[in-house]
C-alpha positions as CSV (number, residue, x, y, z in Angstrom):
1,M,-4.5,-19.0,13.4
2,L,-4.2,-14.8,13.2
3,T,-0.3,-14.3,14.5
4,L,1.4,-11.1,14.5
5,T,5.3,-11.2,15.1
6,S,8.1,-8.8,14.1
7,P,11.7,-9.6,12.7
8,A,12.9,-6.6,14.4
9,F,12.2,-7.5,18.6
10,K,10.2,-11.0,19.8
11,H,7.1,-10.8,21.8
12,E,7.8,-9.5,25.3
13,G,11.0,-8.3,24.0
14,T,12.8,-5.0,23.8
15,I,12.0,-2.7,20.8
16,P,15.3,-1.7,19.3
17,Q,15.8,1.6,20.0
18,E,15.8,3.0,16.4
19,Y,11.7,2.1,16.2
20,T,11.8,5.1,19.6
21,C,11.9,8.7,20.3
22,D,15.7,7.8,20.8
23,G,16.0,7.0,17.4
24,E,13.6,8.2,14.6
25,R,10.1,8.3,15.9
26,T,8.3,8.3,13.0
27,K,9.4,4.9,12.0
28,N,7.7,1.8,12.8
29,P,9.1,-1.4,13.2
30,P,8.6,-4.3,10.7
31,L,5.9,-6.4,11.2
32,T,4.9,-9.9,9.5
33,I,1.3,-11.1,9.6
34,S,0.1,-14.4,8.9
35,G,-3.1,-16.9,9.4
36,V,-5.4,-14.3,7.9
37,P,-8.9,-16.0,8.5
38,T,-10.3,-16.6,5.1
39,N,-13.7,-14.6,5.7
40,A,-12.0,-11.1,6.7
41,V,-12.4,-8.4,5.0
42,S,-10.4,-6.3,6.4
43,L,-7.3,-5.8,9.1
44,V,-7.1,-2.9,12.1
45,L,-3.9,-2.9,13.8
46,I,-3.3,-0.5,16.8
47,C,-0.4,0.4,19.5
48,D,-0.8,1.9,22.3
49,D,1.5,2.0,26.1
50,P,-0.8,1.4,28.8
51,D,2.0,2.3,31.2
52,V,1.8,6.2,31.1
53,P,1.6,7.7,34.1
54,Q,-1.4,9.5,35.0
55,Q,0.2,12.4,36.1
56,I,0.6,12.9,31.7
57,K,-2.4,11.1,30.7
58,P,-5.5,10.6,33.0
59,D,-6.2,7.4,31.5
60,G,-3.1,5.9,31.4
61,V,-2.5,5.1,27.9
62,F,-1.0,6.6,24.6
63,D,-1.9,5.7,21.2
64,H,0.6,5.3,19.0
65,W,-0.5,3.8,16.0
66,V,-3.8,3.6,14.5
67,L,-4.8,1.3,10.9
68,F,-7.6,0.5,9.6
69,N,-8.6,-0.9,6.4
70,I,-5.4,-2.8,5.4
71,P,-6.2,-5.5,3.0
72,V,-6.5,-9.1,3.9
73,T,-3.9,-9.8,1.4
74,T,-0.8,-7.9,3.6
75,R,1.6,-10.1,4.9
76,A,4.1,-7.5,6.2
77,L,4.5,-3.8,7.3
78,A,8.1,-3.0,6.1
79,E,10.4,-0.9,8.7
80,G,8.5,2.6,8.3
81,E,5.7,2.3,6.0
82,S,2.3,1.5,6.8
83,A,-0.9,0.1,4.8
84,G,-4.7,1.1,4.6
85,V,-5.7,4.3,6.2
86,V,-3.5,6.0,8.9
87,G,-5.4,7.2,11.9
88,V,-4.5,9.7,14.8
89,N,-2.2,9.1,17.8
90,G,-1.4,10.4,20.8
91,R,0.2,13.1,19.7
92,G,-2.9,14.3,17.6
93,E,-0.7,13.4,14.4
94,N,-1.5,10.8,11.6
95,G,1.1,8.0,11.2
96,Y,3.5,6.1,13.8
97,S,4.8,7.3,16.9
98,G,7.8,5.5,18.9
99,P,7.8,4.9,22.5
100,C,9.2,7.3,24.6
101,P,8.3,6.8,28.0
102,P,9.5,10.0,30.2
103,P,12.4,9.2,32.2
104,Q,11.2,11.3,35.1
105,F,8.5,8.8,36.0
106,E,8.2,5.2,36.9
107,P,7.7,2.8,35.8
108,K,10.8,3.7,33.5
109,E,10.0,0.4,31.1
110,H,6.9,0.2,29.3
111,R,4.4,-2.1,27.5
112,Y,3.7,-1.4,24.0
113,F,0.8,-3.8,22.7
114,F,0.6,-4.0,19.2
115,R,-3.0,-5.2,18.2
116,L,-4.1,-6.9,15.2
117,Y,-7.7,-7.4,14.2
118,A,-9.6,-9.2,11.6
119,L,-12.4,-7.9,10.8
120,D,-15.7,-9.2,8.3
121,F,-16.2,-5.9,6.8
122,M,-14.8,-2.6,6.0
123,L,-14.6,0.5,8.6
124,H,-16.6,3.1,7.2
125,L,-14.4,6.2,8.9
126,G,-12.2,9.2,7.5
127,S,-8.4,9.5,8.3
128,N,-9.0,11.6,11.5
129,V,-10.2,9.3,13.6
130,T,-8.6,8.6,17.3
131,K,-8.3,4.7,18.3
132,E,-11.5,5.1,20.5
133,E,-14.0,5.8,16.9
134,V,-11.8,2.9,15.7
135,L,-12.7,0.1,18.5
136,Q,-16.3,1.4,18.7
137,A,-16.5,1.2,14.8
138,L,-15.0,-3.0,15.1
139,S,-17.2,-4.1,17.9
140,G,-19.3,-7.0,17.2
141,H,-17.1,-7.2,13.6
142,V,-14.1,-8.9,14.9
143,I,-13.1,-12.7,14.1
144,E,-9.9,-13.0,15.3
145,Q,-7.7,-11.1,16.8
146,A,-3.2,-10.8,17.5
147,E,-1.1,-9.5,19.7
148,L,2.6,-8.8,19.7
149,M,3.6,-6.6,22.7
150,G,7.4,-5.3,22.9
151,R,8.9,-2.9,26.2
152,Y,11.4,-0.4,25.9
153,A,12.8,2.4,28.6
154,R,14.7,5.3,28.1
155,R,18.5,5.1,29.2
């Protein structure tokens, strides 16, 4: 069974400040991958926040990290490191953008979903693609998926 965990926080636990805008906005937490299906050809990792106030983003979702074509032999992403091809986050940048819930809006605490997908093929996309483009391209090719959710509220 495909599994995604982090030594930095437990599922539904608090993401440490060092991986947020109150620490180093661009330093992703370490992640551990296990149970990759033997028939998988590539992995995709997407992190997003579905708790963004609609005043800021009408769809209520902010994309923090988009990685695709991660080698299936990858068992960990170290702190501050990525793998595969890096797509565009909600800031319009290629890379990780740490949690940063706006303190003037509710909810104060946001949820951050790290979703890992095992695919039966490699995505044929450039590096400046969005989460939506990656999700559209992987449709019908997901063998298994795993999820790790962390929470963060600014002090």
